[in-house]
Phi, psi and omega in degrees: 000152180297122182293335180276351183292130173232111184298139178248002184291340180263005180263153176297141182272134176282108183279353180230059179286172175300134184296131180272319184233345185210160180264005178291142177294148177285140180256129179288148177294162186296330183232353177071004181278136178250149177237135177283130179224163171251129181223140179262123181238153175298139185302315183295324179292316180297318178298323179296313178297317180293329181297340179277359176106186181303151179095018183297325179294322177296318179295318177299317179300317181296320178295317178296320178296317179299318178297315179300313180299319178296320179294318179297318179297317181290333177287329180286324184288000000 
């Protein structure tokens, strides 16, 4: 395993990070429970998220949540 690796999955998630793509406030999930999954991502995309430093899984989750919220909003309208 990578000796420099420090897991962040057991740390509290910052629900109000500096906005990456939008100025909308981050919305916390309804129960805050996380589930471990295996997902296949394009190598260049994963490297891009990792290139921003520790917390890349949290950033990926935030991007997916924003997309989900946008889809839900557009379905209501």
